[in-house]
C-alpha positions as CSV (number, residue, x, y, z in Angstrom):
1,X,-11.7,37.6,83.8
2,X,-8.0,38.4,83.9
3,X,-6.4,38.4,80.4
4,X,-3.7,35.8,80.0
5,X,-0.1,36.9,79.5
6,X,1.4,36.6,76.0
7,X,5.1,36.2,75.2
8,X,7.2,39.1,73.8
9,X,10.6,38.2,72.5
10,X,13.4,40.8,72.7
11,X,16.5,40.2,70.5
12,X,19.6,42.3,70.9
13,X,23.3,41.5,71.2
14,X,23.8,44.1,73.9
15,X,22.6,43.1,77.5
16,X,22.2,46.8,78.6
17,X,19.7,47.5,75.7
18,X,17.8,44.3,76.6
19,X,17.5,45.4,80.2
20,X,16.3,48.8,79.0
21,X,13.6,47.2,76.8
22,X,12.5,44.9,79.7
23,X,12.2,47.9,82.0
24,X,10.1,49.9,79.5
25,X,7.8,47.0,78.6
26,X,7.4,45.6,82.1
27,X,4.3,47.9,82.7
28,X,2.4,45.9,80.0
29,X,2.3,42.9,82.3
30,X,3.4,40.5,79.5
31,X,5.9,37.7,79.7
32,X,9.2,39.2,78.3
33,X,11.8,36.7,76.9
34,X,15.3,37.9,75.8
35,X,17.7,36.5,73.3
36,X,21.2,37.8,72.5
37,X,21.5,36.5,68.9
38,X,19.6,34.9,66.1
39,X,20.3,31.3,67.2
40,X,18.9,31.9,70.7
41,X,15.9,33.7,69.2
42,X,15.1,30.8,66.8
43,X,15.4,28.2,69.7
44,X,13.0,30.3,71.8
45,X,10.5,30.6,68.9
46,X,10.5,26.8,68.3
47,X,9.7,26.2,72.0
48,X,7.2,29.0,72.7
49,X,4.2,30.8,71.2
50,X,5.4,34.4,70.6
51,X,3.1,37.3,70.0
52,X,5.7,40.1,69.1
53,X,9.4,40.0,68.3
54,X,11.5,43.2,68.8
55,X,14.7,42.9,66.7
56,X,17.8,45.1,66.7
57,X,18.6,45.8,63.0
58,X,22.3,45.7,63.3
59,X,23.8,42.7,65.1
60,X,27.0,40.7,64.5
61,X,26.9,37.5,62.5
62,X,23.2,37.5,61.6
63,X,21.6,41.0,61.4
64,X,17.9,41.8,62.0
65,X,16.9,41.6,58.4
66,X,18.3,38.1,58.0
67,X,16.7,36.9,61.2
68,X,13.4,38.4,60.1
69,X,13.7,36.5,56.8
70,X,14.4,33.2,58.6
71,X,11.4,33.8,60.9
72,X,9.1,34.5,57.9
73,X,10.4,31.4,56.0
74,X,9.0,29.1,58.8
75,X,5.3,28.4,58.4
76,X,4.7,28.5,62.1
77,X,6.0,32.1,62.5
78,X,4.7,33.8,59.3
79,X,2.0,35.7,61.3
80,X,4.2,36.9,64.2
81,X,4.4,40.7,64.4
82,X,8.0,41.9,63.9
83,X,9.2,45.4,65.1
84,X,12.7,46.6,64.1
85,X,14.7,48.8,66.5
86,X,17.6,50.7,64.9
87,X,20.1,53.2,66.2
88,X,21.1,54.1,62.7
89,X,19.0,56.4,60.5
90,X,17.3,54.1,58.0
91,X,16.7,55.0,54.4
92,X,13.5,54.3,52.4
93,X,15.3,51.3,50.9
94,X,16.0,49.9,54.3
95,X,12.4,50.4,55.3
96,X,11.2,48.7,52.1
97,X,13.6,45.8,52.8
98,X,12.2,45.5,56.3
99,X,8.6,45.5,55.2
100,X,9.5,42.8,52.6
101,X,11.0,40.8,55.4
102,X,7.6,41.0,57.2
103,X,8.2,43.9,59.6
104,X,5.1,45.7,60.8
105,X,6.9,48.8,62.3
106,X,10.1,50.5,63.1
107,X,11.3,52.1,66.4
108,X,14.3,54.5,66.2
109,X,16.9,54.9,68.9
110,X,16.8,56.7,71.3
111,X,13.6,54.8,72.2
112,X,10.6,56.8,73.5
113,X,9.2,54.5,76.2
114,X,5.5,55.6,75.7
115,X,5.8,55.0,71.9
116,X,7.5,51.6,72.3
117,X,4.9,50.5,74.8
118,X,2.0,51.7,72.6
119,X,3.3,49.8,69.6
120,X,3.9,46.6,71.5
121,X,0.5,46.9,73.2
122,X,-1.3,47.1,69.9
123,X,0.2,43.8,68.6
124,X,0.0,41.9,71.9
125,X,-3.7,42.9,72.1
126,X,-4.2,41.9,68.4
127,X,-2.5,38.6,69.1
128,X,-4.6,38.0,72.2
129,X,-7.8,38.9,70.5
130,X,-6.9,36.7,67.5
131,X,-6.4,33.8,69.8
132,X,-9.6,34.5,71.6
133,X,-11.4,34.7,68.2
134,X,-9.9,31.4,67.2
135,X,-11.0,29.8,70.4
136,X,-14.5,31.3,69.9
137,X,-14.6,29.9,66.4
138,X,-13.7,26.4,67.7
139,X,-16.3,26.6,70.4
140,X,-18.9,27.8,67.8
141,X,-18.1,25.0,65.5
142,X,-18.5,22.5,68.3
143,X,-21.8,24.0,69.4
144,X,-23.2,24.1,65.8
145,X,-23.1,20.3,65.7
146,X,-25.2,20.1,68.9
147,X,-27.7,22.8,68.2
148,X,-31.1,22.5,66.5
149,X,-31.9,24.1,63.1
150,X,-33.7,26.9,65.0
151,X,-30.6,27.8,67.0
152,X,-28.4,27.8,63.9
153,X,-30.8,30.4,62.3
154,X,-30.7,32.8,65.3
155,X,-27.9,32.4,67.8
156,X,-25.2,31.5,65.3
157,X,-26.0,34.5,63.1
158,X,-25.9,36.9,66.1
159,X,-22.5,35.6,67.3
160,X,-21.1,35.8,63.7
161,X,-22.3,39.4,63.3
162,X,-20.7,40.4,66.6
163,X,-17.4,38.9,65.6
164,X,-17.5,40.7,62.2
165,X,-18.2,44.0,63.8
166,X,-15.3,43.6,66.3
167,X,-12.9,42.6,63.5
168,X,-14.0,45.6,61.3
169,X,-13.5,48.1,64.2
170,X,-10.1,46.6,65.1
171,X,-8.6,46.3,61.7
172,X,-9.8,49.7,60.4
173,X,-9.8,48.6,56.7
174,X,-12.5,46.0,57.1
175,X,-16.2,46.3,56.7
176,X,-19.2,44.1,57.5
177,X,-22.6,43.8,55.8
178,X,-25.9,41.9,56.1
179,X,-28.5,41.3,53.5
180,X,-32.1,40.0,54.1
181,X,-33.6,38.0,51.3
182,X,-37.2,38.7,52.3
183,X,-37.2,42.5,51.7
184,X,-33.9,42.8,49.7
185,X,-32.4,45.2,52.3
186,X,-28.7,45.7,52.8
187,X,-27.2,46.9,56.0
188,X,-23.5,47.8,56.0
189,X,-21.2,49.4,58.5
190,X,-19.0,52.5,58.1
191,X,-15.9,50.4,57.2
192,X,-17.7,48.9,54.2
193,X,-18.9,52.3,53.0
194,X,-15.3,53.6,53.3
195,X,-13.9,50.7,51.2
196,X,-16.5,51.3,48.4
197,X,-16.2,55.1,48.6
198,X,-19.9,55.6,49.2
199,X,-21.1,59.1,50.0
200,X,-21.7,59.6,53.7
201,X,-25.1,61.1,52.7
202,X,-26.1,57.6,51.6
203,X,-25.5,55.6,54.7
204,X,-27.3,52.5,53.5
205,X,-26.7,51.9,49.7
206,X,-28.7,49.3,48.0
207,X,-27.5,45.8,47.0
208,X,-27.8,46.8,43.3
209,X,-25.7,49.9,43.8
210,X,-22.8,48.0,45.4
211,X,-23.1,45.2,42.9
212,X,-22.8,47.7,40.1
213,X,-19.5,48.9,41.5
214,X,-18.0,45.4,41.1
215,X,-15.4,45.2,38.4
216,X,-16.9,43.8,35.3
217,X,-14.5,40.9,35.1
218,X,-15.2,39.8,38.7
219,X,-19.0,40.5,39.0
220,X,-20.2,37.4,37.2
221,X,-17.7,35.2,39.2
222,X,-18.9,36.7,42.5
223,X,-22.6,36.2,41.7
224,X,-22.0,32.6,40.6
225,X,-20.1,31.9,43.9
226,X,-23.0,33.3,46.0
227,X,-25.5,31.1,44.0
228,X,-23.5,28.0,44.9
229,X,-24.1,28.5,48.7
230,X,-26.3,25.8,50.2
231,X,-27.3,24.6,53.7
232,X,-24.4,22.0,53.4
233,X,-21.8,24.6,52.1
234,X,-22.9,27.9,53.5
235,X,-19.6,29.8,53.5
236,X,-17.3,31.1,50.8
237,X,-14.2,33.3,50.4
238,X,-12.9,35.1,47.3
239,X,-11.0,38.1,46.0
240,X,-12.5,40.7,43.7
241,X,-12.1,44.3,42.5
242,X,-14.4,47.3,42.8
243,X,-14.5,50.6,41.0
244,X,-15.2,53.5,43.3
245,X,-17.4,56.4,42.1
246,X,-14.2,58.5,41.7
247,X,-12.8,55.8,39.3
248,X,-10.3,54.3,41.7
249,X,-9.8,50.5,41.4
250,X,-9.5,48.7,44.8
251,X,-8.7,45.0,45.5
252,X,-10.9,43.4,48.1
253,X,-11.2,40.0,49.8
254,X,-14.7,38.9,50.9
255,X,-15.9,36.2,53.3
256,X,-19.7,35.4,53.3
257,X,-21.9,33.1,55.4
258,X,-25.4,32.2,54.4
259,X,-28.4,31.4,56.6
260,X,-31.2,29.1,55.3
261,X,-34.7,28.4,56.6
262,X,-36.3,25.0,57.5
263,X,-37.3,24.5,53.9
264,X,-33.8,25.2,52.6
265,X,-34.6,28.7,51.3
266,X,-32.0,31.4,51.6
267,X,-32.9,33.9,54.3
268,X,-29.8,36.0,55.0
269,X,-26.3,36.7,53.8
270,X,-23.7,38.1,56.2
271,X,-20.1,39.0,55.2
272,X,-16.9,40.8,55.8
273,X,-14.9,42.7,53.2
274,X,-11.2,43.6,53.5
275,X,-9.4,46.2,51.4
276,X,-6.3,44.4,50.0
277,X,-5.1,47.2,47.7
278,X,-2.0,48.2,49.7
279,X,-1.0,44.5,50.1
280,X,-1.5,44.0,46.3
281,X,0.6,47.0,45.6
282,X,3.3,45.8,48.0
283,X,3.4,42.4,46.2
284,X,3.8,44.1,42.9
285,X,6.6,46.3,44.2
286,X,8.3,43.2,45.7
287,X,8.0,41.4,42.4
288,X,9.5,44.4,40.5
289,X,12.3,44.7,43.1
290,X,13.1,41.0,42.9
291,X,13.2,41.2,39.1
292,X,15.5,44.2,39.3
293,X,17.8,42.5,41.7
294,X,18.0,39.4,39.5
295,X,18.7,41.6,36.5
296,X,21.5,43.4,38.2
297,X,23.0,40.2,39.4
298,X,22.9,38.7,35.9
299,X,24.5,41.8,34.5
300,X,27.3,41.7,37.0
301,X,27.9,38.0,36.3
302,X,27.9,38.8,32.5
303,X,30.5,41.6,33.0
304,X,32.8,39.2,35.0
305,X,32.2,36.5,32.3
306,X,33.4,38.9,29.6
307,X,36.5,39.7,31.7
308,X,37.2,36.0,32.1
309,X,36.8,35.3,28.4
310,X,38.7,38.3,27.2
311,X,41.7,38.3,29.5
312,X,44.9,37.0,28.0
313,X,48.3,36.3,29.5
314,X,51.5,34.4,28.8
315,X,51.2,32.2,31.9
316,X,48.6,31.0,34.3
317,X,50.1,33.1,37.1
318,X,49.9,36.3,34.9
319,X,46.3,35.3,33.8
320,X,45.2,34.9,37.4
321,X,46.8,38.2,38.4
322,X,45.2,40.1,35.5
323,X,41.8,38.6,36.2
324,X,41.9,39.3,39.9
325,X,43.0,42.9,39.2
326,X,40.1,43.6,36.9
327,X,37.5,41.9,39.1
328,X,38.9,43.9,42.1
329,X,38.5,47.1,40.1
330,X,34.8,46.3,39.6
331,X,34.5,45.3,43.3
332,X,36.0,48.6,44.4
333,X,33.4,50.6,42.4
334,X,30.6,48.4,43.7
335,X,31.8,48.8,47.3
336,X,31.7,52.5,47.1
337,X,28.3,52.5,45.4
338,X,26.9,50.2,48.0
339,X,28.0,52.6,50.7
340,X,25.9,55.3,49.1
341,X,22.9,53.1,48.4
342,X,23.8,53.1,44.7
343,X,23.3,56.9,44.5
344,X,26.9,57.5,43.4
345,X,30.6,57.2,44.1
346,X,33.1,59.9,45.0
347,X,35.8,60.1,42.3
348,X,38.6,60.9,44.7
349,X,37.8,57.8,46.9
350,X,37.5,55.7,43.8
351,X,41.0,56.8,42.6
352,X,42.6,56.3,46.0
353,X,41.0,52.8,46.3
354,X,42.1,51.8,42.8
355,X,45.7,53.0,43.3
356,X,46.0,51.7,46.9
357,X,48.4,48.9,46.0
358,X,50.8,51.4,44.4
359,X,50.4,54.1,47.0
360,X,51.7,51.8,49.7
361,X,55.2,51.7,48.3
362,X,55.2,54.6,45.8
363,X,53.2,57.3,47.6
364,X,55.7,60.1,46.8
365,X,55.7,59.1,43.1
366,X,52.0,59.3,42.6
367,X,49.9,62.5,42.8
368,X,46.1,62.5,42.7
369,X,44.2,65.8,42.6
370,X,40.9,67.2,41.4
371,X,37.6,68.8,42.3
372,X,34.8,67.1,44.3
373,X,33.0,64.9,41.8
374,X,30.2,62.4,42.4
375,X,30.0,59.7,39.7
376,X,26.8,57.9,38.8
377,X,26.8,54.1,39.0
378,X,27.4,53.6,35.3
379,X,30.3,56.1,35.2
380,X,31.9,54.7,38.4
381,X,32.2,51.2,37.0
382,X,33.6,52.4,33.7
383,X,36.1,54.8,35.2
384,X,37.2,52.3,37.8
385,X,38.1,49.9,35.0
386,X,39.9,52.7,33.1
387,X,42.0,53.6,36.1
388,X,42.9,49.9,36.6
389,X,44.0,49.4,33.0
390,X,46.1,52.6,33.1
391,X,47.8,51.6,36.4
392,X,48.4,48.1,35.3
393,X,50.0,49.3,32.0
394,X,52.2,51.8,34.0
395,X,53.4,49.0,36.3
396,X,54.2,46.6,33.5
397,X,55.6,48.9,30.9
398,X,55.7,52.5,32.2
399,X,56.6,54.8,35.0
400,X,55.4,52.6,37.9
401,X,57.8,49.9,36.9
402,X,60.8,52.3,37.2
403,X,62.5,53.6,40.3
404,X,62.4,57.2,39.2
405,X,59.0,57.1,37.4
406,X,56.1,59.3,38.4
407,X,52.4,59.4,37.7
408,X,50.1,62.4,38.0
409,X,46.3,61.9,37.9
410,X,44.1,65.0,37.9
411,X,40.6,66.0,36.8
412,X,38.5,69.1,36.3
413,X,35.0,70.0,35.3
414,X,34.4,72.6,32.6
415,X,31.4,73.3,30.3
416,X,29.5,70.1,31.5
417,X,32.5,68.0,30.7
418,X,34.6,65.9,33.1
419,X,38.2,65.8,31.9
420,X,40.6,63.3,33.5
421,X,44.3,63.6,32.7
422,X,46.8,60.8,33.2
423,X,50.5,61.7,32.9
424,X,53.6,59.5,33.3
425,X,57.2,60.6,33.4
426,X,60.6,59.4,34.5
427,X,60.0,55.9,33.2
428,X,61.4,53.9,30.3
429,X,61.2,55.3,26.8
430,X,57.7,54.8,25.4
431,X,56.8,53.8,21.8
432,X,53.4,53.7,20.2
433,X,52.0,50.1,20.4
434,X,51.6,48.2,17.1
435,X,48.3,46.6,18.2
436,X,45.4,47.4,20.5
437,X,45.3,45.3,23.6
438,X,42.4,44.3,25.8
439,X,42.9,47.1,28.3
440,X,42.8,49.7,25.5
441,X,39.7,48.2,24.0
442,X,38.0,48.2,27.4
443,X,39.0,51.8,28.1
444,X,37.8,53.0,24.7
445,X,34.6,50.9,24.7
446,X,33.6,52.2,28.1
447,X,34.5,55.9,27.7
448,X,33.5,56.4,24.1
449,X,30.6,54.0,23.5
450,X,29.0,53.8,26.9
451,X,29.6,57.3,28.2
452,X,29.7,59.0,24.7
453,X,33.1,60.5,25.6
454,X,36.6,60.7,24.1
455,X,39.9,58.9,24.8
456,X,43.1,60.6,23.6
457,X,46.4,58.7,23.9
458,X,49.7,60.5,23.5
459,X,52.5,58.0,23.4
460,X,55.2,60.6,24.3
461,X,58.7,59.2,24.5
462,X,59.0,60.4,28.1
463,X,55.8,58.7,29.2
464,X,52.2,58.0,28.3
465,X,49.8,60.9,28.4
466,X,46.1,60.1,28.3
467,X,43.0,62.3,28.5
468,X,39.5,60.9,29.2
469,X,36.6,63.4,28.6
470,X,32.9,62.5,29.4
471,X,29.7,64.5,29.6
472,X,28.9,65.5,33.2
473,X,26.1,67.4,34.9
474,X,27.7,69.3,37.8
475,X,24.6,69.6,39.9
476,X,23.7,68.1,43.3
477,X,22.2,64.7,43.1
478,X,23.8,64.1,39.7
479,X,22.5,61.2,37.7
480,X,24.1,60.3,34.4
481,X,21.9,61.1,31.4
482,X,22.3,59.7,28.0
483,X,23.2,62.8,25.9
484,X,21.1,63.6,22.9
485,X,22.6,64.4,19.5
486,X,23.3,68.0,20.4
487,X,24.9,67.2,23.7
488,X,27.3,64.4,22.5
489,X,31.0,64.9,22.3
490,X,32.2,64.5,18.8
491,X,33.7,61.0,18.7
492,X,35.1,59.7,15.4
493,X,34.4,56.1,14.4
494,X,36.6,53.6,16.3
495,X,38.2,52.0,13.2
496,X,40.9,50.4,15.3
497,X,38.6,48.2,17.2
498,X,38.6,44.9,15.3
499,X,35.5,43.7,17.1
500,X,33.3,46.7,16.0
501,X,32.9,46.6,12.3
502,X,30.1,46.9,9.7
503,X,29.5,44.8,6.6
504,X,28.3,45.7,3.1
505,X,27.7,42.0,2.2
506,X,24.3,41.6,3.9
507,X,25.7,39.0,6.2
508,X,26.1,41.3,9.3
509,X,24.6,40.8,12.7
510,X,23.2,44.0,14.2
511,X,24.6,44.0,17.8
512,X,22.9,46.3,20.4
513,X,24.2,46.2,24.0
514,X,24.9,49.1,26.4
515,X,27.4,47.4,28.7
516,X,30.8,47.8,27.0
517,X,32.4,44.6,28.4
518,X,29.4,42.5,27.5
519,X,29.2,44.0,24.1
520,X,32.9,43.2,23.4
521,X,32.3,39.6,24.5
522,X,29.2,39.3,22.3
523,X,31.1,40.7,19.4
524,X,33.8,38.1,20.0
525,X,31.3,35.3,20.2
526,X,29.6,36.3,17.0
527,X,32.9,36.5,15.2
528,X,33.8,33.1,16.5
529,X,30.5,31.8,15.0
530,X,31.5,33.2,11.6
531,X,29.4,36.3,11.6
532,X,30.3,39.9,10.8
533,X,29.3,42.4,13.5
534,X,27.4,45.6,12.8
535,X,28.1,47.5,16.0
536,X,28.1,47.1,18.8
537,X,25.7,50.0,19.4
538,X,24.9,51.3,22.9
539,X,22.3,53.9,21.9
540,X,19.0,53.0,20.3
541,X,19.1,56.0,18.0
542,X,22.3,54.8,16.3
543,X,21.0,51.2,16.1
544,X,17.8,52.5,14.5
545,X,19.7,54.1,11.7
546,X,21.5,50.9,11.0
547,X,18.3,48.9,11.2
548,X,16.7,51.2,8.7
549,X,19.6,51.5,6.2
550,X,22.1,48.6,6.4
551,X,22.0,45.2,4.9
552,X,21.6,42.8,7.8
553,X,21.3,39.1,8.3
554,X,19.9,39.2,11.8
555,X,20.0,41.1,15.1
556,X,21.1,40.5,18.7
557,X,19.3,43.0,20.9
558,X,19.7,43.8,24.6
559,X,16.1,44.3,25.8
560,X,17.0,47.4,28.0
561,X,19.5,49.9,26.6
562,X,20.3,52.9,28.7
563,X,17.0,52.7,30.5
564,X,15.0,52.4,27.2
565,X,13.3,49.2,25.9
566,X,14.3,47.9,22.5
567,X,10.9,47.2,21.2
568,X,10.8,50.2,18.7
569,X,14.0,48.9,17.1
570,X,12.5,45.3,17.1
571,X,9.5,46.7,15.2
572,X,11.7,48.2,12.5
573,X,13.5,44.8,12.1
574,X,10.2,43.0,12.0
575,X,8.9,45.3,9.2
576,X,12.1,44.6,7.2
577,X,11.7,40.8,7.8
578,X,15.1,40.7,9.6
579,X,15.1,38.0,12.3
580,X,16.5,38.8,15.7
581,X,17.1,37.4,19.2
582,X,16.8,39.1,22.6
583,X,19.6,39.2,25.2
584,X,18.4,40.1,28.7
585,X,19.1,39.7,32.4
586,X,15.3,40.1,33.2
587,X,12.9,37.2,33.3
588,X,11.4,36.1,30.0
589,X,7.9,36.9,31.4
590,X,8.8,40.6,31.2
591,X,9.1,40.6,27.4
592,X,6.5,42.6,25.6
593,X,3.6,40.2,24.5
594,X,4.1,41.3,20.9
595,X,7.5,39.6,20.9
596,X,7.0,36.5,22.9
597,X,7.9,34.4,19.8
598,X,11.4,35.9,19.7
599,X,14.2,33.6,20.9
600,X,15.7,34.8,24.2
601,X,19.3,34.4,25.4
602,X,19.5,34.9,29.2
603,X,22.6,36.6,30.8
604,X,25.2,35.3,31.6
605,X,25.5,34.3,27.9
606,X,26.8,31.0,26.7
607,X,28.1,30.8,23.1
608,X,26.0,27.6,22.5
609,X,22.8,29.4,23.6
610,X,23.6,32.3,21.3
611,X,24.3,30.1,18.4
612,X,21.1,28.0,19.0
613,X,19.0,31.2,19.2
614,X,20.4,32.5,15.9
615,X,19.7,29.1,14.3
616,X,16.1,29.3,15.6
617,X,15.6,32.6,13.8
618,X,16.7,30.9,10.5
619,X,14.3,28.0,11.0
620,X,11.4,30.4,11.6
621,X,12.0,32.4,8.4
């Protein structure tokens, strides 16, 4: 009997590439359908049964990842095999994203015809066999109703066993088994022995041996499910865990069918077992990734929220300009980080991007120089904001606002320190400001509190001189580390920051938050609510000393500070009977079970939510 053709959909915006794929795959003898964009592909999917979809990763308008997501969101298409084709070297993050979208494989360009045909052939054959099995199942169900009890006991079991064996051989990670009640004998195939990790020297383990490998929490449930089988309900499916002889825990799914004699007595059990461990691990990774994406998004929104709340101006136009400038500074840093897959941002590129508006008209008056430096994500955001505030101040009050003014920006690395020097000259006479503005607060909070560095201002009459110094590991693949006590730059207490103060009255709120802009906003909110702020602290060690020694009314704690969780500090406050609330961008379900009773304020933060959470701690005292 000739095998029926199946449909293979090829999606690419370039006709030449589509023709190439058609030529390569024509030898398979399948029905090849082409689409030049996502809209055409979806229309074809709605009108046809498709076995395999080949998608170009990078297409205009809707790329391959987005199309895969739309396909997987439709219940009709969730089992279609998707193969990505990419001419660009993909990273592990791209591959993970593709697998999350439902991809089963990747094919790099240039395409090797034999490889592409082999991959497509596997999934077209799987599709065809699956349809054949579905048809066989339908036929089997129809015939069961017509057969006598004797035929059900013999022919049905034989056909079912053959199907199980075919599936186990095809899938690779499936195993079949059969148990006879009369003599308590178990027969299992190689696939099942591999799943259970049974020694090859013991080709037919006993029922008791395999049952003993069931996870203790699942064994009773599995036995109870088997006892519920009857001539009227003779099939069952469930998931369970096993513990291999080497101690590994594996997740499995099992399907079982029971055969009963004329008197209703159980005669045989036949089943198939599938190893789900990799799928379970992928689901866990997907959940973790989704949680991290949500956390990052909430943090970004919180940073923007703090900028919106703290920005001040004399007019609406000035307010909008200041707000847009600060958000653009963040956007610049995020754009550079996104290009590197969040591995780091080049300091020179960051400086040029931040000063682009001024370089267009004042290129000869601005000089930028320095060594090759790769900034970690945390450093990039903080330094981008620092550059923006310095440039904005120079444009309003300093050298960039004068025809003859000049600005020199340079940096160097020495003794694991990155030193950035800003020097203005030729502008109007400079005087030391009488108060600390928002820009200065942002700069000092980011450099000194978040990066444990130092900010030195020299309000020289001829022009502002500013030096930023932060710890830096000058090694390939640099990632910012939080310095320990012996590695910190000696930073004196910031007594000029009105939002960071301690109290001796016992009415202080301990504030712990590692994002400088968010910590400034929280300090403002707490002050507006009538509280004195102890902090903000961006290192758990400093916060612990305060929690152990200072007179405190309550605490406001970010759950994750510099990559460390806050629970040790929370334990200290609990022992001292000091109530506290958590602030977090993660889901509330991620909180340590010991502290599920603690009020939670989700980022972005609303003053009302913060006030209500603090009130809740008082009511629970």
